[in-house]
C-alpha positions, 0 to 999 in steps of 0.5 A: 248175210249177203256178204257171207253168201258172197264169200261162200260163193267165192270160196266154192268157185275157188275150190273148183278152180284148184281142183281143176288145176290138180287134175290138169283140166285147167293146165295149159300143156305146151306142145313140143317145139321143133326148130328147123334151121331153114324154112324148107325143113319147116315146111316138111316138119309142119306137114309131117307133125300137123298140129301136134307140135310147134315148128319154127325156123331159126333163119330170118326170111331174108337171110342166107344160111351161107353167111348168117350168124345166130344171136343170143336169142337164136341160141336160146331158142335152140336150147329150148327146143325139144328137137332141132332139124338142120341140113348139114353139109356145111350149109349152116357153117356159123351154127356148127359150134352151137349145134354140136352142143345140143347133139342129143336133140339134133337131127341132120337131114343130110344123114339120110342121103347117100353121100355118093349121090351128092354133087361137088360144090365150087362154093366151098372148094374141091372137097366140098359137096353142094348142100342144097339137097332139099331141092331134089325130089329124090332126096326129099323122099329120103329126108321125109322118110328119115325124119318120120322114122327119127321123130317117131322114135323121139316122140313115140306117142305121135308115131302113127300120125307122123308116119301117115302124114309122111306117107302122104307127103311121099305120094304128093312129092312123086305126083308133083315131080311127075307133073313137072317132068311132063311139062318139061317136055315142052321145053327140050332145050331149057337152059338156065343161069342163076345168081348162086348155085342153089338149084343144081339138084333140081336142074339135074333131076328135071334135066334142065341145062344149068349153064352157070351162076354169076357168083361161083362163091355165094356172096362174093363177086366173080372175077372179070374172067369168070364173068366173061366166060359166063357171058360167052356161054349165055350167048351160045345157049341163047339164055333169056334171063338170069334168075336171082334169089330173094335172100341174096344181093341181086346187083351182080346179076342185074349188071350182067343182065343189063349188059347182055339185055337179059331179063332178071327173074326170081326163084326161091331156093329157101321158099320164104317168099313162095307162099308154099303150104307144103314141100310139094308146093315148093317144087311146083311154085318154083317150076312156075317161076323157072319156066317163065325164063325158058 
């Protein structure tokens, strides 16, 4: 009798589970996946979509987009994504073929920027432009607005939340930019040298004199003549430090700094080591690092 009761109880519980599965109450619904090529866009998209989506960055934390190439797992991740956000402008050169194959779900952040406002880039020849657009507060606002509109079209059920978050982000970016401008007034002659020309838009916006970079081309050592010219500018401008990025080999900058008795400091154009929670934090935390070298 006891065995019959236990069997009946088991069947009853099983029927509840099956009914629950049918009406969806026991079915785990996966969130849409958005993959970004570099970390700054993860910061932007995560803040914009909040917990409604899963957001992941393709590029490993210590890699440079200029030289990194995707492996089979990376290509598989792009294929599984519901949307992919890249920078464009040649930054993810080794991803171009893969991104072309998924064009229907590919969003290019630089498509929201007026190309007439872009700076030329010595890294990639006279016809190229500097691709580091996420470092400019002006461009960030355009990118946030553009991504909000695009994601709202692709995921209309989440459009109101996305737009509300985007509007808040624009306010935060403006507030932080104004705060940095105010502090910058304390350093009227601020000038800087970096390992790689990754922050030109940031320097341009905040009126920081960009003297030059140790590597005119990312990942490639400069010619002796180029180093000598940079050294002369450093002495003229009374530069105190050379700034390196965590994703790049610091050796060329360290050698020059040692020869000229300069400090070696670090900023983070990709933001993977900053601990930033938002893209406004990214702007502010990099400012804190940069002003230590003025």
